[in-house]
N, C-alpha and C positions, 0 to 999 in steps of 0.2 A: 202185569197181572191181568188176567182175563175175568170177565163177568158177563152176565147176560141180562137183557131187558125183555120181559114177556109183556107183549101188548096185544090184547084181543086174540090170544092163542098163537100169536106169531112170536118167535124168539129172534132177538137181534143180538149177535155176539159183539161185545165191545171191549175196549181196553180200559182198565180202571186206572185213572191218573191220580185220584185222591179219594180217600175214604175218611169220614169223620162220624161222630155219633149222630149228626144231623142229616148227613147226606153224602153224596159222592159226585165226583167229576168223572165223566166217561168220554171216550172218543171212539167213533166208529162211523160207518156209512149208513145212510138212510135212518137217521135218528128221528124219533117222534117229535112233534111240535110242542111248544110250550103249553102247559096246562093238561097234557096227556097223563091220565092215570095208568100206572103200570106196576109190575112186580120186578124188583131189583133182585137178581140172583147171583150169589157168589158162594161157590161150594155148597154146603148144606144150608146156607143162609138165604132166606127168601122173604123180602119185605115189601109191603105195599108202599108205593111212593108216587111222586108227581114230578114231571119235568118242569123246572122253574125258569130255565133259560137255555137257549141254544145259540151257538156261534160257530158257523162253518161245520166242522166235523166233531165239535165238542158240545157237551150238554151238562147242565147241572141238575142233579136229581135230589129232591128233598124227601126224606123218609117221613111217613105218617107218624111213626113213633120213634123216639130217640133210642139209639143203640147204647147198650152198656159199654163203657170204655174197654173192658176186658174182651168183649166180643169183637170190637174194632181191632184190637191188637192181635187177636187170633187170626184175622184175615189179612194182615199186612205182613209181607215177608220181611225177614231181617235184612238190614242194610248190608251191602257188600263192603268188605274191608277196603279201605283206601290204600293205594300203593304209596309207599313212602318215596319221596323224590330222592334221586341220587344226584345231588348238586355238588359237584366238585369243581374246583378251580382248574382250568387247563394248565398243564405244565409248561414251563418256559424252556422248551427244548430248542436249543440253538447249537449250530455246529461249533466246535472248538476253533479258536483263533489260530491262525498259522503263526510261526515265529515272526514273519515279516509284519503281520497285522498287529501283533503284540508290541513290537518295537515302535511302529507308527503311533499306536495309542499311548504308549509310555512317553514318547517325545511330545505328543500333543498336550498331554496332561501337564508335563513339566514346563512347557513353554507358556502355558496360559493363553488367554484370549489375545487376538491380534488387536493392536491399538486402532488401526484403520482398516477399512475394507481393501483387499488387494495386496496386503503385505504378505 
């Protein structure tokens, strides 16, 4: 989801990573430093806010006034449906035994194990 930060007339496009009634986590290039007062914009929503932390290309934004939970939900897209896994056991596909192989197997089963190695 996209959002924008307005700082001193300059607009910074950001990716919205998290949104709550207290603030937002955003990601983008050239983010303002901690303590910067700004306007957080998402759709028709525009809120006065402050940058409370930055780390690399991410920043935490604290809204000056708490958002109503219904407003938060209006600005969050519905989750994508998860794909159901198709987990099936692989089949035991083996070639059929020849008549000779069947006879060997039958004799081996009938004879039982050898009493000593090499017999």
